[in-house]
Structures are given as structure tokens and as C-alpha cells.
Residue frames as qw, qx, qy, qz and C-alpha x, y, z in Angstrom:
[[0.720, -0.612, -0.011, 0.328, -20.25, -33.78, -39.85],
 [0.320, 0.907, -0.246, 0.118, -17.32, -31.33, -40.34],
 [0.932, -0.109, -0.131, 0.319, -14.19, -33.40, -40.13],
 [0.496, 0.435, -0.140, 0.738, -12.06, -30.25, -40.25],
 [0.368, -0.846, -0.125, -0.365, -13.65, -28.62, -37.23],
 [0.764, -0.569, -0.043, 0.302, -11.01, -29.76, -34.72],
 [0.609, 0.138, 0.149, 0.767, -8.32, -28.25, -36.94],
 [0.005, 0.690, 0.243, 0.681, -10.35, -25.02, -37.30],
 [0.611, -0.766, -0.188, -0.071, -10.92, -24.95, -33.48],
 [0.748, -0.310, 0.003, 0.587, -7.12, -25.17, -32.90],
 [0.349, 0.359, 0.207, 0.841, -6.43, -22.25, -35.35],
 [0.266, -0.787, -0.292, -0.474, -9.27, -20.26, -33.82],
 [0.710, -0.662, -0.146, 0.190, -7.71, -20.78, -30.33],
 [0.650, -0.032, 0.103, 0.752, -4.28, -19.83, -31.57],
 [0.157, 0.546, 0.247, 0.785, -5.58, -16.61, -33.07],
 [0.478, -0.793, -0.283, -0.251, -7.57, -15.75, -29.98],
 [0.752, -0.494, -0.077, 0.429, -4.44, -16.24, -27.81],
 [0.490, 0.123, 0.184, 0.843, -2.54, -13.88, -30.14],
 [0.046, 0.563, 0.351, -0.747, -5.30, -11.28, -29.40],
 [0.059, -0.052, -0.625, -0.777, -6.74, -11.40, -32.88],
 [0.498, 0.242, 0.385, -0.739, -10.39, -10.59, -33.26],
 [0.207, 0.137, 0.920, 0.303, -12.15, -13.40, -35.06],
 [0.354, 0.203, -0.039, -0.912, -14.80, -11.73, -37.23],
 [0.839, 0.169, -0.059, -0.513, -16.26, -14.86, -38.82],
 [0.355, -0.262, 0.895, 0.069, -15.91, -18.54, -38.91],
 [0.342, 0.266, 0.871, 0.230, -17.08, -20.55, -41.90],
 [0.304, 0.584, 0.071, -0.749, -18.28, -17.42, -43.78],
 [0.495, 0.270, 0.789, 0.242, -20.23, -18.68, -46.73],
 [0.365, 0.509, -0.127, -0.769, -21.21, -17.15, -50.08],
 [0.879, 0.371, 0.161, -0.253, -22.50, -18.77, -53.25],
 [0.530, 0.687, -0.496, 0.017, -18.86, -19.03, -54.38],
 [0.687, 0.134, -0.638, 0.320, -17.45, -20.94, -51.40],
 [0.655, -0.730, -0.194, -0.020, -16.37, -20.59, -47.86],
 [0.231, 0.658, -0.496, 0.518, -13.71, -18.85, -45.77],
 [0.661, -0.259, -0.660, 0.245, -12.78, -20.91, -42.74],
 [0.409, -0.682, -0.324, 0.512, -11.75, -17.93, -40.53],
 [0.230, 0.755, 0.074, 0.610, -11.76, -14.16, -41.10],
 [0.594, -0.625, -0.299, 0.410, -9.82, -12.36, -38.38],
 [0.169, 0.912, -0.104, 0.359, -8.45, -8.91, -37.67],
 [0.838, -0.377, -0.081, 0.386, -4.99, -9.08, -36.26],
 [0.431, -0.460, 0.136, 0.764, -2.72, -6.05, -35.72],
 [0.303, 0.681, -0.023, -0.666, -4.61, -4.01, -38.29],
 [0.154, 0.273, -0.809, -0.498, -4.45, -6.74, -40.85],
 [0.823, 0.099, 0.123, -0.546, -7.38, -8.67, -42.16],
 [0.139, -0.329, 0.926, 0.126, -6.54, -12.40, -42.27],
 [0.839, 0.186, -0.143, -0.492, -8.35, -14.76, -44.64],
 [0.228, -0.456, 0.856, -0.087, -7.47, -18.19, -43.38],
 [0.851, 0.132, -0.388, -0.329, -8.00, -21.52, -45.05],
 [0.499, -0.496, 0.666, -0.249, -7.45, -24.32, -42.54],
 [0.830, 0.232, -0.477, -0.172, -6.21, -27.75, -43.74],
 [0.491, -0.555, 0.616, -0.266, -5.36, -30.51, -41.38],
 [0.767, 0.265, -0.567, -0.144, -4.01, -34.01, -41.58],
 [0.779, -0.514, 0.335, -0.127, -3.41, -36.90, -39.26],
 [0.916, 0.264, 0.095, 0.285, -1.02, -38.31, -41.88],
 [0.554, -0.483, 0.185, 0.652, 2.50, -37.27, -42.63],
 [0.426, 0.553, 0.453, 0.554, 1.44, -35.19, -45.59],
 [0.100, -0.165, -0.102, 0.976, 1.51, -31.38, -46.01],
 [0.242, 0.627, 0.704, -0.228, -2.15, -30.37, -45.87],
 [0.095, 0.703, -0.058, -0.702, -1.38, -27.04, -47.58],
 [0.117, -0.179, 0.786, 0.579, -0.79, -28.93, -50.84],
 [0.174, 0.492, 0.852, 0.040, -4.56, -29.47, -51.05],
 [0.132, 0.806, 0.230, -0.529, -5.12, -25.75, -51.66],
 [0.510, 0.208, 0.549, 0.628, -5.09, -25.33, -55.44],
 [0.042, -0.022, 0.189, 0.981, -5.98, -22.37, -57.67],
 [0.360, -0.458, -0.673, -0.456, -9.60, -23.46, -57.94],
 [0.502, -0.592, -0.551, 0.306, -9.88, -23.24, -54.14],
 [0.323, -0.256, -0.084, 0.907, -7.98, -19.92, -54.04],
 [0.102, -0.237, -0.422, -0.869, -10.37, -18.37, -56.64],
 [0.439, -0.584, -0.638, -0.244, -13.33, -19.45, -54.60],
 [0.477, -0.523, -0.391, 0.589, -11.91, -18.01, -51.40],
 [0.213, -0.074, 0.131, 0.965, -11.07, -14.79, -53.22],
 [0.247, -0.400, -0.537, -0.700, -14.59, -14.40, -54.61],
 [0.533, -0.617, -0.578, 0.030, -16.02, -15.13, -51.16],
 [0.440, -0.330, -0.207, 0.809, -13.65, -12.50, -49.75],
 [0.001, -0.182, -0.294, -0.938, -15.04, -9.98, -52.19],
 [0.444, -0.563, -0.581, -0.385, -18.55, -10.86, -50.97],
 [0.547, -0.523, -0.461, 0.463, -17.45, -10.48, -47.37],
 [0.260, -0.150, -0.015, 0.954, -16.13, -6.93, -48.20],
 [0.212, -0.344, -0.441, -0.801, -19.36, -5.97, -49.91],
 [0.559, -0.609, -0.547, -0.130, -21.31, -7.09, -46.80],
 [0.583, -0.707, -0.139, 0.376, -18.74, -5.51, -44.37],
 [0.522, 0.738, 0.018, 0.427, -17.23, -2.52, -46.21],
 [0.343, -0.907, 0.220, -0.106, -15.61, -1.18, -43.02],
 [0.791, -0.351, 0.421, 0.273, -12.86, -3.81, -43.61],
 [0.724, 0.656, 0.127, 0.172, -11.95, -2.66, -47.21],
 [0.182, 0.912, -0.306, 0.204, -9.02, -0.46, -46.15],
 [0.684, -0.584, 0.438, -0.004, -7.21, -3.03, -44.19],
 [0.217, 0.515, -0.803, -0.206, -4.13, -4.82, -45.52],
 [0.925, 0.000, 0.109, -0.365, -5.39, -8.34, -46.32],
 [0.015, -0.495, 0.864, 0.086, -3.32, -11.48, -45.94],
 [0.900, 0.075, -0.210, -0.373, -4.45, -14.79, -47.40],
 [0.144, -0.525, 0.814, -0.203, -3.09, -17.70, -45.40],
 [0.839, -0.080, -0.496, -0.209, -3.23, -21.43, -45.28],
 [0.431, -0.545, 0.604, -0.390, -2.93, -22.82, -41.74],
 [0.734, 0.140, -0.655, -0.110, -1.70, -26.45, -41.99],
 [0.603, -0.501, 0.445, -0.433, -2.42, -28.39, -38.84],
 [0.751, 0.125, -0.648, 0.041, -0.65, -31.63, -38.09],
 [0.532, -0.276, -0.654, 0.461, -1.18, -32.77, -34.51],
 [0.248, -0.850, -0.336, 0.321, -0.97, -29.63, -32.37],
 [0.388, -0.338, 0.276, 0.811, 1.40, -27.82, -34.68],
 [0.416, 0.841, 0.306, -0.162, 0.27, -25.00, -37.06],
 [0.465, -0.151, 0.381, 0.784, 2.33, -24.05, -40.05],
 [0.316, 0.801, 0.253, -0.442, 1.36, -20.84, -41.79],
 [0.473, 0.078, 0.555, 0.679, 1.83, -20.36, -45.48],
 [0.228, 0.547, 0.046, -0.804, 0.95, -17.20, -47.33],
 [0.598, 0.447, 0.647, 0.156, -1.14, -17.66, -50.46],
 [0.089, -0.288, 0.334, 0.893, -0.12, -15.65, -53.52],
 [0.499, 0.550, 0.563, -0.363, -3.68, -14.95, -54.81],
 [0.313, 0.737, -0.248, -0.546, -2.50, -13.12, -57.86],
 [0.083, -0.325, 0.891, 0.308, -0.92, -16.25, -59.23],
 [0.227, 0.294, 0.928, -0.017, -4.37, -17.84, -59.39],
 [0.302, 0.676, 0.359, -0.568, -6.48, -14.84, -60.51],
 [0.026, 0.402, -0.584, -0.704, -4.97, -14.78, -64.00],
 [0.110, -0.131, -0.902, -0.396, -7.56, -17.41, -65.03],
 [0.221, 0.416, 0.620, -0.628, -10.60, -15.74, -63.47]]
């Protein structure tokens, strides 16, 4: 059972309401998984969804190991779908608490030094 699915569903609904085109949900490669890949206003969004029913900040659970896995999976996505290579790409963490979504950009470069 995917305990994060309700959080992912909420983010999916939000992006759809913002007229973003969701290209993939739970895109998997041998390196890891991207929760949501979306095209929004000519930007490719790579979204990691983290949720919590507690009073913690779920985004704190995204460390460099996770970011590197997402990045490698993103490269695999581009090799499979090269038509998205020229889009500006944003890596985001969507922190869900209740019905509220907080968006945080991920500085991928900070984590790639140790690749």
C-alpha cells in the first residue's frame, strides 16, 4: 500500500487545476522514482511529494541521497522522452500537511557534487 498516495493525489489535483499537464506519476527507473512529472507554463516540473499528519516539515525528509536518485531518474526520463530536453526544469518538493501544499525548490547542484 502506498501511504503517500493521498498526498500525491492532492498535489496532482492542484497541478491539474493550475492547467498543468501531468506527464507521469510515479515514473520509475532503476535509480528511483519521481512522484510527478508535469509540464506547466513551458516548464518541466519534477515533483517529490512528502506529506505528514504530524506537525513536522515533510520536506526535511528529502536529503541529497534522495535528490541524486531523483536526478538520475530525471535523466532516464529525458532519454526516454527527449522532446522535453529543451524545457526549463524545476525540481520541487511539495510538502503536504492537511490540505495545504508548501512548495520548496530543490537545489540539485548542491547534491550532485558527490555523484
